[in-house]
C-alpha angles and dihedrals in degrees: 000000000000118000116237114214131201097259101023126068124195127194125180122203123192114216131178091262096043145289126322119200121205111201112194126191104217107195100104095146087064096040089257090285119177114250120173089256094053092046092052088051091048094052092047092051094052089050087055091053093055088065094053108112117230092012108165103174144356124221115203118205140157131221120259134018102259097070145015093191118334093201137269120328105277093192089059094043091051088067098048128117127195092277099044090040089060090049092048098048090045087059091057091050089050089057093052094042091052090058095046091049095053105112092223129065116273115213116192129206111211108197103166146338110015109181134161112322087019092059088048090054090050092049090054092059122089100231129021132198122179137193113244088240093060122107132198138208148149102214098162094119089060088060093049100260135096123247106253148159110038092010079088086075092064100081090058089052104040106007131250099285095056091042087056090050093051097044101037102039096035091210127155117254126201125237092247092056096045089051089055088049091053096244090123129031098215139014116201140163111283091248088057098055096094094042093052093049092048090053089054092046088052090054091051091052091056090062127077111273093225093044089055095048089046090051096052092045090051095048089050090053090048088063091065103033132084113242098263091050091044092054090046091052089053090054091053091047092050092050091046091055089070093060089093135027100262097102093045095049092047095047095046088051089052094050090047091054092046092051091045091057091049093045092238133126112261 
């Protein structure tokens, strides 16, 4: 049974194609900011999700409409020294890394302010949908520190020029603009967030579970590999897909549907 923490809520939904987990950060009164305690609970919760059988996707959300994650806890950071600063920033990285290492896709619902560590958490997810009222920024330089850890993912998502704009200017960017940049995959009305995510989950459930986990794992490897090695890894992944019957079953079903539409025997 999954442990429920004080600041993290987990709900598991069984659907015909498998289980969907919804992980909610519940610290709305503090704009869902990341303290050391919350981050420890977050990492523990994602570790629990890795042990859920037949899990097909994780939806990450936050309580309230004002903020997704308003950043890291500034009151806590103001008391850091070089040693405790390393521990603190390593906890932020651990949260991001836990999401990236989940074997199933992580879809994030971004309902409000998404600053600093919150934007790094969002960047660590596989798919992002934002409310049109959400806002984004990396204001760390205004607090005397650089943007670090999973801010390193941003150039792959939005390019170096826009990354420099975010990290050096520390300005706040609208949801509409970050969608044009490619930082989020969709922007919708706040009331349509859950509906949009549900539609994406349904599409994931239509795919083969092993194919989806293989695809996420392969895309992770592409981030670190030169192009020739990335292509070679893809060949290995394709061949490994045939180690069980998932491709044969899916392709046979496709051919049967195609034949049925044409009125021909398959």
